[in-house]
Structures are given as structure tokens and as C-alpha cells.
C-alpha positions as CSV (number, residue, x, y, z in Angstrom):
1,M,-13.4,57.9,46.6
2,A,-11.3,60.0,49.0
3,V,-9.5,63.2,49.3
4,T,-6.1,62.1,48.0
5,I,-2.7,63.7,48.5
6,N,-0.2,62.1,46.1
7,A,3.5,62.7,46.0
8,S,3.8,62.2,42.3
9,T,7.2,61.4,40.7
10,S,6.2,63.4,37.6
11,A,3.8,66.2,38.7
12,G,5.0,66.9,42.2
13,L,2.3,67.1,44.9
14,V,-1.2,66.3,43.5
15,N,-4.4,66.8,45.4
16,T,-7.8,65.5,44.5
17,A,-11.0,66.1,46.6
18,D,-14.4,64.8,47.3
19,T,-16.9,64.8,50.2
20,S,-16.4,61.3,51.5
21,G,-14.4,62.4,54.6
22,V,-11.7,59.9,53.8
23,L,-8.1,61.0,53.4
24,A,-5.6,58.9,51.4
25,L,-1.9,59.6,51.4
26,Q,-0.1,58.3,48.4
27,T,3.5,58.0,47.0
28,A,3.8,57.6,43.3
29,G,0.1,56.8,43.0
30,T,0.1,54.0,45.5
31,T,-1.9,54.5,48.7
32,A,0.3,54.1,51.8
33,V,-2.3,55.3,54.5
34,S,-6.0,55.8,54.4
35,I,-7.7,57.7,57.3
36,S,-11.4,57.1,57.6
37,S,-14.0,59.7,58.5
38,G,-14.0,58.0,62.0
39,Q,-10.2,58.8,62.2
40,V,-9.1,55.2,61.9
41,A,-5.8,54.8,60.0
42,T,-5.3,51.8,57.7
43,F,-1.7,51.2,56.5
44,A,-0.9,49.4,53.3
45,Q,2.1,47.9,55.1
46,A,3.1,47.6,58.7
47,P,4.7,50.8,59.8
48,V,8.4,50.6,60.4
49,L,10.0,53.1,62.8
50,P,13.7,53.8,63.1
51,A,15.4,52.2,66.1
52,A,15.0,54.3,69.3
53,S,12.6,56.7,67.6
54,I,10.1,56.3,70.5
55,P,11.7,56.9,73.9
56,Q,10.8,54.7,76.8
57,A,9.0,57.6,78.6
58,A,6.6,58.0,75.6
59,L,5.2,54.5,75.8
60,A,1.6,54.1,77.1
61,A,1.1,52.8,80.6
62,G,0.2,49.3,79.5
63,V,3.0,48.9,77.0
64,A,6.2,46.9,77.9
65,G,9.3,48.6,76.6
66,N,12.9,47.6,76.0
67,G,14.3,48.6,79.3
68,P,17.2,46.7,80.8
69,A,16.8,43.2,82.2
70,F,19.2,40.6,83.7
71,G,19.4,37.2,85.3
72,A,22.3,35.6,87.1
73,G,22.9,32.6,89.3
74,A,25.6,31.2,91.5
75,N,28.3,28.9,90.0
76,A,30.2,28.7,93.3
77,A,29.3,28.9,97.0
78,T,29.4,32.3,98.8
79,S,30.8,32.0,102.3
80,L,28.3,33.7,104.6
81,I,29.7,35.2,107.8
82,G,27.5,34.3,110.8
83,G,25.7,37.2,112.4
84,T,26.2,39.8,109.6
85,F,24.9,40.5,106.1
86,T,27.2,39.3,103.4
87,K,27.1,40.2,99.7
88,V,26.1,37.1,97.7
89,L,28.1,36.4,94.5
90,F,26.4,35.6,91.2
91,A,29.0,34.6,88.6
92,D,26.8,32.7,86.2
93,E,25.2,35.4,84.0
94,E,22.1,34.0,82.2
95,F,21.2,37.2,80.3
96,D,22.0,40.9,80.5
97,T,20.1,42.9,77.8
98,N,21.9,46.2,78.3
99,S,25.3,45.2,79.8
100,N,24.3,46.6,83.2
101,F,25.2,43.5,85.3
102,A,28.8,43.1,86.5
103,S,30.5,41.9,89.7
104,S,27.2,40.7,91.2
105,R,25.8,44.2,90.9
106,F,23.0,45.6,88.6
107,T,23.5,49.2,87.6
108,P,20.8,50.2,85.1
109,T,21.5,53.0,82.7
110,V,17.9,53.8,82.1
111,A,16.0,55.6,84.8
112,G,12.9,53.8,86.0
113,Y,11.2,51.3,88.3
114,Y,12.7,47.8,88.4
115,Q,11.3,44.5,89.7
116,I,14.3,43.0,91.6
117,N,14.3,39.4,92.9
118,G,16.9,37.3,94.7
119,A,17.1,34.0,96.4
120,V,19.7,32.2,98.6
121,S,19.8,28.7,99.8
122,V,22.0,26.7,102.1
123,A,22.2,22.9,102.6
124,T,21.9,22.9,106.4
125,G,22.8,24.5,109.7
126,A,21.7,28.2,109.5
127,Q,18.7,30.4,109.5
128,L,18.6,32.9,106.6
129,C,17.3,36.3,105.7
130,T,17.9,37.8,102.2
131,S,17.9,41.5,101.5
132,I,18.0,43.8,98.5
133,Y,20.6,46.4,98.9
134,K,20.5,49.7,97.0
135,N,23.7,51.8,96.8
136,G,25.4,49.7,99.5
137,A,22.6,50.0,102.1
138,E,19.7,47.6,103.0
139,F,16.6,48.6,101.0
140,K,14.1,45.8,101.4
141,R,14.4,42.8,103.6
142,G,12.9,39.5,102.4
143,S,11.7,36.4,104.0
144,N,13.3,35.2,107.2
145,I,13.6,31.4,106.9
146,R,14.0,29.6,110.2
147,A,14.3,26.1,108.8
148,S,17.8,24.7,108.8
149,S,18.0,23.6,105.2
150,D,16.0,26.0,103.2
151,G,16.3,29.2,101.3
152,S,15.3,32.9,101.6
153,V,13.8,35.1,98.9
154,S,13.6,38.9,98.6
155,S,11.5,40.7,96.0
156,S,10.6,44.4,95.6
157,I,10.2,47.2,93.1
158,V,13.1,49.6,93.2
159,Y,13.5,53.0,91.6
160,C,16.9,53.5,89.9
161,N,18.0,56.9,88.6
162,G,19.7,55.5,85.5
163,S,23.2,56.7,86.4
164,T,24.5,56.0,89.9
165,D,21.9,53.8,91.5
166,Y,22.8,50.1,91.8
167,V,21.3,47.0,93.5
168,E,22.8,43.9,95.0
169,I,21.7,40.9,97.1
170,Y,22.9,40.3,100.6
171,C,22.2,37.5,103.0
172,F,22.2,37.3,106.8
173,A,22.9,33.9,108.3
174,T,22.9,32.9,112.0
175,S,26.1,31.0,111.6
176,T,29.1,30.9,109.2
177,I,28.0,28.7,106.3
178,N,28.4,28.4,102.6
179,T,25.5,29.0,100.2
180,S,24.5,26.5,97.6
181,S,26.6,26.7,94.4
182,S,23.5,25.9,92.2
183,A,22.1,28.6,89.9
184,S,18.7,27.2,90.5
185,L,18.9,27.8,94.2
186,V,21.0,31.0,94.4
187,W,19.8,33.6,91.9
188,F,19.4,37.3,91.2
189,N,17.3,38.9,88.5
190,G,15.4,42.0,87.5
191,A,13.8,44.0,84.8
192,M,12.5,47.5,84.1
193,I,8.7,47.6,84.6
194,R,8.1,51.3,84.1
195,A,10.0,54.3,82.9
196,A,10.7,57.2,85.3
């Protein structure tokens, strides 16, 4: 037995009581939720919440949310100018969950911390260094590859304010050279890992 609160279709709100310490919530005589004396809730059916009823900031620390994520790769070579950082172009969009990626730039509209990754590769002839740029300035510099036919990777956690902050990938090459045009060798991706 349990203390029962029933929203009856004929008698209105009906309460019955005992000393079990169990609470049952009913609609039209059917139990929807039982709460034990140990405060464990058991649902008759899986709870269904309206879309966006729990904001990202309300999720517990170990819970992944639905923050923006994207992935893009090259479908043509970017011409790197020797001796300077050049913005790398990523025209092959693989996914963009919140329409925040455009013109080789990620501008998330949800404030939070984002894991950002980028890689650039060339066939031969230059040493490379890839950097994550935030709002048009170098934010974190990645690996400096001195081999003549290899790639460079940059990866970091970046805070974005959800309105004006944006990130891009730039690459420094020791000589003027084209990047690979393969999306498996020249890529840029990121995802929200924690709300602000």
C-alpha cells in the first residue's frame, strides 16, 4: 500500500493514506510515479521532457549535452605563403550540428568550452606549424613539423562566448607551397565539452 494522490476524472483530487512511507502519484487511477521511503522514484513509463526544457548549464558535470559540433576537411589545396601564417580553407563540411561553421570559420552560438582540432599536410618541400586562431589572432600553436613531407596538428580547449568569438586554423610554412587537397589530411573539427 502507499499514500496515493490520484487525479481522478470523476472525483477530482483523491488522497488515500497509510504508514508505508511510499508515495504514489496517479492519473485516472493509474500509477505514473512511485516514490519509495528511500526517495527512489520509479516511473511507469520513461519520462519525456519537452525539447530544450533543460538548459545546457543545468546538466551535471559528467553529462554530455547537445552543444554545437562540427567537422570539415579540404576539398582543394590552400596556397600557403612562405614565412607567414595563412588561413587554411575547409570547404568539405562533414557535419555541422548547429549551423555554426561557414567560410572555414567556427562561430558557436552557445557559450562554453570547446575542444578544437586542426591538421594540415603538404606533399613535400616545407616545414609546417599549425595554429588555432581565436578572433583573428593566434591562440594556441600546435606541433612544429620539420620533416619535408608530413603534417602538423593543433589541438586545444577554447572558451567561446556564444556570440562574437570564432576560431579558425592557420598554418605557417617555411616556403610557399600548397597543402594537400585531401579531407583525410587537412581537417578541422570541434565540439562543445562543457557549458560556460
